[in-house]
C-alpha positions as CSV (number, residue, x, y, z in Angstrom):
1,E,-4.9,22.2,-7.5
2,Y,-2.4,21.5,-10.3
3,I,-5.0,19.2,-12.8
4,K,-6.8,22.6,-13.1
5,E,-4.0,23.8,-13.9
6,K,-4.6,21.4,-17.1
7,K,-7.8,21.6,-17.6
8,I,-8.6,17.7,-17.6
9,K,-12.1,17.8,-15.9
10,K,-12.3,14.1,-15.7
11,D,-10.1,11.5,-12.5
12,A,-10.6,8.0,-15.5
13,E,-8.5,11.3,-18.5
14,V,-5.9,12.4,-14.8
15,A,-5.8,8.1,-15.0
16,K,-5.1,8.3,-18.3
17,Y,-2.7,10.2,-18.8
18,M,-0.3,8.6,-14.9
19,G,-1.3,5.4,-16.7
20,I,-3.3,4.1,-13.8
21,S,-7.0,2.3,-13.7
22,A,-9.4,4.9,-12.1
23,V,-10.7,2.5,-9.8
24,Q,-6.6,3.1,-8.4
25,L,-7.1,7.0,-8.0
26,W,-10.2,7.1,-6.5
27,R,-8.9,4.1,-3.5
28,V,-5.2,6.4,-3.4
29,R,-7.7,9.6,-2.7
30,L,-10.7,7.6,-0.1
31,P,-9.9,9.2,3.5
32,D,-6.6,6.9,5.0
33,G,-9.8,5.3,7.7
34,D,-12.0,4.2,4.7
35,P,-11.2,-0.2,4.3
36,R,-11.2,0.6,1.0
37,H,-9.1,2.7,0.4
38,N,-4.7,2.7,-0.9
39,D,-2.0,4.5,0.2
40,P,-0.2,5.2,-3.7
41,G,2.0,3.3,-4.3
42,N,5.3,3.2,-6.2
43,E,3.6,3.1,-9.7
44,F,1.0,6.1,-9.0
45,I,4.0,7.9,-7.9
46,A,5.6,8.0,-10.8
47,G,2.5,8.5,-12.8
48,V,2.2,11.9,-11.1
49,L,5.5,12.8,-11.1
50,R,5.1,12.2,-15.0
51,L,1.4,13.9,-15.7
52,F,3.4,17.1,-13.8
53,P,7.3,16.8,-15.1
54,D,8.1,20.6,-14.1
55,K,6.6,19.5,-10.4
56,K,8.9,18.7,-7.8
57,F,8.0,15.7,-6.2
58,E,8.2,17.8,-2.8
59,D,5.5,19.9,-4.5
60,L,2.7,17.1,-5.2
61,F,3.3,15.1,-1.9
62,F,3.8,15.2,1.6
63,L,5.4,12.5,4.5
64,S,4.4,11.8,7.2
65,K,5.0,10.5,10.2
């Protein structure tokens, strides 16, 4: 939703703005049960916050128990 507001159409562009690789973005988006899935790390989270400086952490992420 927020990415659409920025009018960024390609994952490669999103990854570039975040300072990560497109593969890293792809792996985070995979379902948890997929063996190729990676949980977002510090670099990913920092990249999302850089991409959306007007949003709070809580607007962009949720913590599961």
